[in-house]
N, C-alpha and C positions, 0 to 999 in steps of 0.2 A: 330388491337388492339392499343390503345393509353394509355401509362403510364403517370400518373399525380401524382406529390407529393401533398398530401393533409393532413395537420396537423399531420404529423408524420406517415402517412400511404401512400400506393400506391393505387390510384384509377385506375381500369382497365376498360377503356371505350371500349364497343363493344368487350368484351372478350368472348372467348369460355368457356364452362363449364369445360374443361379439364385443365385449367390453374392451376398449382400446388399452394397449400397454400391458394387459393382464397376462400373467403366467401362472400355470397350474402348480399348486403346492401339494404334493402327495402326503405331506405330514399332517395336514389339517383337512385335506380333500376340499379345498376352496381355492379360488383365484386370489392372486396377490399382485400389487403394483408398488413401485417406489412412491414414497409419500409426496414427492414434488409434483406428481401427476394428479393431485387432488383436484385442482382447479379444472382440469380437462375432464376428469371423470364426472364432476358435477355438471359441467356444461353438456357432456354427452348424455347424461341422464335427463337433463332438461329437454334436449332436442329430441329424445326418443319417447317423450310423453310425460315426464315428471315435471314437477314445479319447484324443485329444489334450487335455491339461490345461495350465493355466498353470504348473504346478509342474515340468513336463518341459522340459528345455532344448532337446532335439532329439528329436522323436517321429516315427517312421515307422510309419504304419498305412495301412489301405486307403484312407482318405479324405484324410489330411493328412500332409504332411512339413513340419515347422516348422523352417525354417532362418533365420527372421527374428530369433528371440530370441537376443541376445548377452549378456544380463544374467545374473547368477548369484544364487544364494541366499546370504544372510548370516545369521549367528547372533550377534546382538548383544544386549547388555544394558547399559543406562546405568550408567556406572561409579559415579556418585553416586546412591545409592538414596534419593531424596526422595519422600515420599508425595504423590501427586497430590491436588489439591483436588477436592471433589465435582464441581464443574462440569467440570473437566478430564476426570475419569473418564467423565462423561456424554457429553462431546463425543467422546471416543475411542470409546466404545461405539456412539454413533450413526453415526460414520464406518465402523466395522467392520461394523455391520449394514446399511449401504448399500453393501456389497461393496467397502469401502475406497476409496470415491470420494465426492467432495463438498467443500464449503467450510465452514469454521468461522469464525464471526464473534464475536470477543471484544474488549472494550475494551482500549486501549493500557495496558500495564502489568499485564495479567492472566495472562501466561504463555503466549503463543501458541507461543514457541520451545520451551518445555518440553513442550508438547502434541505438537509435531512430533518431538521426540526420542522420545517414547513411540510415536508412529505408525511411525517408522523401525524401531525395534526390533521392533514388532508385525508389520510387513509382511515383514521378513526377506528383502529383495531389494536389489540395487543401487539406489541412490537419487541423484537429481539435485535439488538445492535451488536454486531461482531467486529472486533478490532484485533490488531496483531500483537499489541504490547500492553503491559500493566500500566505504563505511563498514559497511553491513550485511553485505557479503560477509566482511569481516574479522571481524565479530562472530559470524556464524554459523560461520565456520571455527574460531574459538576454542571456541565452545560444542560443536561436534561433535567436535573433537579431545579436549576434556576428557571428553566422554561416551563416545566409542568408539575413540579413537585407538589404544590398546594392543590392541584387539581386531581391528584391520583388518590384512590382509596388507600394505597400503601405507598411506601417510598419507592424510588427508582431502585430496582433490583440489581444485584451484582453477582455474577458467577465467574469466579476466578480470583487469583491473588489471595487465597485463604478464605474467601466469602462464598457462601452458597445460599443465596436468597433470591428466589424467582418471584417476580411480581409481573404485573400487566405490562410494564415497561422495564426491560432488563438489558444490561450491558454485560458482555462476556468477551473473553479472549478466544482466538481461534482454537487454541489448545483445549480450553475448557468446553467450548461448544462441541468440538469433535468428540470429547469424552462423554458428554451427557446428552447429545442431541436426540438419541434414540428414546430417551425418557421424556423430553420436553418438546419434541417436534410438532406436537398437536396444539401447543398452547399459545402460538403466535400467528397472527394474520399477516404481519409485515416483517420481512427479513431485511435489515439494512446491513450491508457489508462494507466496512471501510477498508481502504487500501486493498481493493478487490483483486488486484493482480496477484495476490498471494493465494487466492482461492483454488486455482487449478491444481495445486499440489494434491497427490492421490488421497491423502488422509483428509485434508480440508474440504475437498469437494463433496465429501459425505454430508457436510453441514447442510447445504441446500437440498441435497438428494433426500435426506431423511426428515425434512421439514414440510408440512403441508401448506405453509404460508402462501396464499394466492397472490400477495403483493410482494414485490421484491425490488430493492434498490441497491446498486453497486456504486461505490464512489472511489475515485482514484485520480491522481494527476498523470499517471503513466500506465495506460491500459494494456498496451501491447507488450508481449513477452518474447524474448529472443528465441525461445523454443516453440513458439506458435501455439502454446497451450491456452492462450487467451480465447481461442475459438470455442473452447468447452463452456465458456461463461454464457454464451448465447442460449444454450439449452438449459442452463441452471438458473439464470437470472433474467434473461432476455438480452436483446442486442443493445448496442450503444445508442441511446436516444438523443444525446446532446453532448457536444464537445466544443471547448474553446481552447485555443492555443495561447501561450504566454504573450506573444506579440499582439494578439487581438485585444488583450485587456491592459497591456502596458500603457501607462500615461493617464488613463482615466480611472481605472480601478486598481491597478498595480503600479509600482514605481516604473518610470522610464529607466532603462538600463543599457549598459554596454558591456560586452565581454571582451577581454583583452588577453591575448595569447602571447605570453612572454617565453622567449627561448633562452636557455643557458647551455653552456658547454661543460663537458666533463674536464677535470684537470688531467694532465698527462698520465698520472698514476691511475686515476679512476678509469680513464680510457683503456689503458692496457689491461687492467683487471676485467673490465666489462667485455672487451673483445675476446679475451680468452674464454670466459664463461659462456658468452653468447654463441661462440663458434662450436663449442661442445654440444650445446643444445641444438643449434641449427643443423649440424652434420648428422645428428641422429634423426631429426625430423625429415630432412631431405632424403636420407637413405631409405626411409620407410614410406615416403610420399604421403604423409599426412597432410590433409587440407586443414591446417591448424586453426584457421580463422572461421571455420564452420563448426557448429556445435558437435556434429557427429565426428569430425576429424579430431577435435581436441579430446573428446571422450575416448576415442580409440587410442590416442597417445597416452592418456592417463591409465587406461586399462593395461597397456603394455608395461608401464612403469611399475605395475604391481608384481610382475614376475620376471622381468628382464633387467638384470643389473645395469646394463648399459643405458637402458631407458630410465632407470632410477637416477643414475648419474646425470643424465640429460635434464631431468626434471629439477634436480638440485642446482644444476648450472643455470637453468632458466631463472630460478628463484633468486640466486645470487646476483645475476645480471640485473634483474628487476630492482633489487634492493640498492644496487650501486646507482642506477639511474634515478630511483625514487628519492634517495637521500643525498643527491649531489651537493657538494660543498657550495657551489655557486647559487643553489636554490636558497640557501640560508642567507647569503648576502642579499639576494633579491627581496626575501621576506623582510629583512632588516630595513631596506630602503622603503618598502611599501608601508610598513608600520609607522615609520617616521613621517611619510607623506600623508598618511591618513590618521594621524594621532587624534584628530577631533571627530573621527567617525566611529561607528559601531562595526567591528570587524570580526568575522569568523574565519578561522584557518581550518581547512579540511585536509586530513591525511588518509592514507589507505589502511593504517594499522595503528594499534595502540602504542607500540614502541616508538615510532616516529613522532606521534602526538606528544608523548611524554618528553622526548628529547627537545622538541620545539618549546614545550611549556617551560622547561628548566632553563633553556638558553635564552629565552626572551621574557622570562618571568611573566608568563600568561597563564591564567586558570585553564584547566584541562578537564574535559568530560569524555569518558569512554564508557563501554558497557560495564566496566568494573567499578565505576563511580557509584557510590550508594545514593539511594533516592534522596535522602535529606541533603547531602552535599550537592547533588545535581540541582535540586530546587533552589538552594541558597545561591549557587553560582548564577543560575538563570535569573533569579530575582535581582541580584546585584547588576547583572548585565542589563536588565530591563530599566533599572533606576539610573543607570549611567555610572554607578560606582566602579564597575568594570567596563572598559570600552572595547575589550577584545577577549576572545577565548579561542582555544584550539580544541578540535574534536577529531576522533576517527569516524567510523561509519555510523555511530550511534544516533547522531543528529540528522542523518540523511532523510529519515522518515519517521513520522508518527509523533514526535514530541513538539509541543507548541513552543517555538523558539521566539523570544521577543525580537522586535524589529531591528534588523541590521541593514546597513546599506553598502557594506563592502564584504566580498567573499574572496578568499585566496585558496585555490586548489593546488596543493602541493603534490598530491598523488591520489590516484583512484583507479577504478576499473574502467572497462570499455562500455559499461552499462549506460544507455541513454537515460534509464530511470534514475540512476544515481545522480547523473549530471543535472537532470531537470529538477530533482528534489533539492540539490544544493543551490541551484539558481533561485528556487522558490524561497529559500531562507532569507534572501536579501530583497525581496520584491514587495514586502508589505509597505504601503505608503507611509512616509514619515511627515511630521508637521511641516518641515521646511520644503517638502516635495523635491528634495535633491535626488538626481538620478543615481541608481545603484550601479556598482561596478563589480564584475566578477573577473578576477584575475586567474589565469590558468598558467602555471609555471611548468614548462616542459623541457626535459633534457634533450638537446638535439642529437640526431643520429643514434637514437636508441629505440627500443620497442615502444616507449612512451609516445612517440610521434604518431604511430598508427593507432594506438589505443585512444589518444586524444581525438583524432580525426573521426573515429567510429562513434564515440560517445556524443560528440557535438553535432554530428550530421542530422539535420532536420529538426533540431531542438532550438537553436538560437542563432541570431545574427552574430558575426564574429569579426574581431579586429586583431591582426597579428602585429607583433613588435619584435 
């Protein structure tokens, strides 16, 4: 039998009917399997009499000729010899003991990138690192260049953001990897996926499916998805091999912290407008018996709004009610008090959308970062925040994930979604230990007797210890 990589699949020439996972392809009159079964096919061939191993690039024996593998062995050692933390050593060991497959779940700021550098050196094969954003691509490229740049025959490759340079150690975005993985899926023996909770999306899951990489590492601070699709990761990357919660690392490796839940009231005018809009939405939901807090129920509600005028009006009413609660006048008063109280701290204010972020920026003369902020400006703001020239900044969802934010020790959530992932990421932004080891504080300002109360309860559940005020 001969293995050939063919457009993201493995073509099995002269294969037996008993080959696992194989399906007959009438077009070429040969069996074919998805590329991610490469490791199992090699193991099966070895068990049935062959001598092929993952360490041999081209092996010709009685049972198997492996012409699929195009990746090479690497002999790398991180340039900066930093002693790994105990939990990082345990995570790496757990991954190795699981045949170098699986996901590691660690809080934001706890050193997932450092762990990946150790895993790349340990695996010793060509590696593809997949990340969700251009900002993260640039950060990973800089980190890998510092760690391994002088040891590689070529520079660290980049696929994405206008670059198309494939080398033995390459960083790419999800979007670029999805576009080109059928061309390059045979050239990497280790697949590292950062923020792996994005991977179950139908298009993105093709990245691991069309890669032969026998070794796979997923990294995230928030593994579980509300839709349950994280379960597909087990078949694509392996199971979760190691996990640490925020509270388990707080104090020794991350800052001690407290979360403070502040409640504000709507003004009489805001209350009247809120109740009017909310009742329109609630009457429609109740009349159709949607289980609005379940994924299926909310999707059914949205589906009806696309063709039912009353449903559309209900959706608009919901959005208006949310906006009233999200931008309540007394939230601004509370922010004012908090900024005065923490004028000596590094503070990040989080909002749910750009418009509110810009409003807060103008009212309190605070630099603002949104997805509309150009890279140069964003870099300058974060650099000034890092040096202390800026002591506070406001952002919408763009800093929730992926961007390396300098150490802050105060966070103020003015608005957000019910996502535990978003809440955990925002908490992680303030947990990097500071020189003075002062505890971090995450304030959450919630408008009482509105939809925000339930949203807040959902996102905080099981993530943090909480204090109400």
